C-alpha positions as CSV (number, residue, x, y, z in Angstrom):
1,X,-9.3,-9.6,5.6
2,X,-9.2,-10.0,1.6
3,X,-12.9,-10.6,1.8
4,X,-13.6,-7.4,3.6
5,X,-11.6,-5.6,1.4
6,X,-13.8,-7.1,-1.4
7,X,-16.8,-6.1,0.0
8,X,-15.7,-2.6,0.5
9,X,-14.7,-2.2,-2.9
10,X,-17.5,-3.5,-4.3
11,X,-20.0,-1.0,-1.9
12,X,-17.4,1.6,-3.3
13,X,-18.4,1.1,-6.8
14,X,-22.1,1.7,-5.7
15,X,-21.6,4.6,-4.0
16,X,-20.5,7.9,-5.7
17,X,-19.4,9.8,-2.5
18,X,-18.7,9.3,1.1
19,X,-21.5,9.6,4.1
20,X,-21.5,12.5,6.1
21,X,-20.0,10.2,8.7
22,X,-17.4,9.0,6.9
23,X,-16.1,12.2,6.1
24,X,-16.0,13.1,9.6
25,X,-13.5,10.2,10.2
26,X,-11.7,11.5,7.3
27,X,-11.7,14.8,8.6
28,X,-10.2,13.9,12.5
29,X,-7.4,11.9,10.6
30,X,-6.7,15.3,8.8
31,X,-6.7,17.3,11.5
32,X,-4.6,15.3,13.8
33,X,-2.0,14.8,11.2
34,X,-2.4,19.2,10.2
35,X,-1.4,19.7,13.9
36,X,1.3,17.4,13.7
37,X,2.4,18.9,10.5
38,X,2.3,22.4,11.7
39,X,4.3,21.6,14.9
40,X,7.2,19.8,12.6
41,X,7.1,22.7,10.3
42,X,8.0,25.1,13.2
43,X,10.5,23.0,14.3
44,X,11.9,23.1,11.0
45,X,11.8,26.6,10.4
46,X,13.1,27.5,14.0
47,X,15.8,24.6,13.2
48,X,17.0,26.6,9.8
49,X,16.8,30.2,11.0
50,X,18.3,29.7,14.2
51,X,16.0,31.2,16.4
52,X,17.4,28.5,18.6
53,X,20.8,29.7,18.8
54,X,22.9,27.2,20.3
55,X,26.3,27.8,18.2
56,X,29.9,27.5,19.2
57,X,31.1,31.6,19.1
58,X,33.0,31.2,22.3
59,X,34.7,27.9,21.5
60,X,38.3,27.2,19.4
61,X,38.1,28.8,16.0
62,X,39.5,25.8,14.1
63,X,36.3,23.7,15.0
64,X,34.5,26.6,14.4
65,X,35.4,26.2,11.1
66,X,34.3,22.7,10.6
67,X,30.9,23.6,12.2
68,X,29.8,26.6,10.3
69,X,30.1,24.3,7.3
70,X,28.1,21.8,9.1
71,X,25.5,24.3,9.8
72,X,25.0,25.6,6.2
73,X,24.5,21.9,5.3
74,X,22.3,21.3,8.0
75,X,20.2,24.7,7.6
76,X,20.1,23.9,3.8
77,X,18.5,20.4,4.5
78,X,16.3,21.8,7.1
79,X,15.3,24.6,4.6
80,X,14.3,21.8,2.2
81,X,12.2,19.3,4.7
82,X,10.3,22.9,5.3
83,X,9.6,23.1,1.9
84,X,8.0,19.8,1.4
85,X,6.5,19.8,5.1
86,X,4.8,23.1,3.6
87,X,3.4,21.5,1.0
88,X,2.0,18.8,2.7
89,X,0.2,20.9,5.0
90,X,-1.5,23.1,1.9
91,X,-2.2,19.6,0.7
92,X,-4.0,18.7,4.0
93,X,-5.9,21.9,4.0
94,X,-7.1,21.1,0.4
95,X,-8.7,17.9,1.4
96,X,-10.4,19.5,4.5
97,X,-12.0,21.7,1.6
98,X,-12.6,18.8,-0.4
99,X,-14.7,17.7,3.0
100,X,-16.6,20.8,2.8
101,X,-17.3,20.5,-0.5
102,X,-18.1,17.1,-0.2
103,X,-15.9,15.8,-3.0
104,X,-13.5,14.3,-0.7
105,X,-12.4,10.7,-1.6
106,X,-13.3,10.8,-5.5
107,X,-10.2,10.5,-7.6
108,X,-9.6,12.9,-10.0
109,X,-8.9,10.9,-13.0
110,X,-11.3,8.2,-12.8
111,X,-14.3,9.5,-11.0
112,X,-14.4,6.7,-8.5
113,X,-14.1,6.6,-4.6
114,X,-10.7,6.0,-3.5
115,X,-10.7,3.2,-0.8
116,X,-11.1,4.1,2.8
117,X,-8.0,2.1,3.7
118,X,-5.8,4.4,1.1
119,X,-7.0,7.4,2.5
120,X,-6.9,6.3,6.1
121,X,-3.1,6.1,5.3
122,X,-2.8,9.1,2.7
123,X,-5.9,11.1,3.4
124,X,-4.8,13.9,1.0
125,X,-4.9,11.7,-1.8
126,X,-6.8,12.6,-4.8
127,X,-5.8,9.4,-6.8
128,X,-7.2,5.9,-6.7
129,X,-4.2,3.2,-6.7
130,X,-5.2,2.3,-10.3
131,X,-5.1,6.0,-11.2
132,X,-1.7,6.4,-9.2
133,X,-0.4,3.4,-10.9
134,X,-1.3,4.2,-14.5
135,X,0.3,7.7,-14.0
136,X,3.8,5.9,-13.0
137,X,3.5,4.0,-16.2
138,X,3.1,7.3,-18.5
């Protein structure tokens, strides 16, 4: 496994962009993640806008006060998660644009190719591991 990663890194140093076949593989990964992210965003949005209202309007007022406090907190959390999910969706959409431009997988700091392993895990990545680690130090 380690030998394979070293071989891949050597090949990456010699290349300046991914092949069309490799870009298609990444496009498939991104499209799948994008579909799931959009479904999740829809579910989160419904949760904090109360489109799917299953509240306790017909129950005891004592429970209602406690439940309303929880609902406010839950709506705030869902709203925060929805904002984060929307940001993730935009990052994935931007990655698709980079695939179309054939600039996908190129580190925006070093200009070198980001490893396939990293892109398979974080398909919207714009920084190589080295650049990301150096960013954390600054």
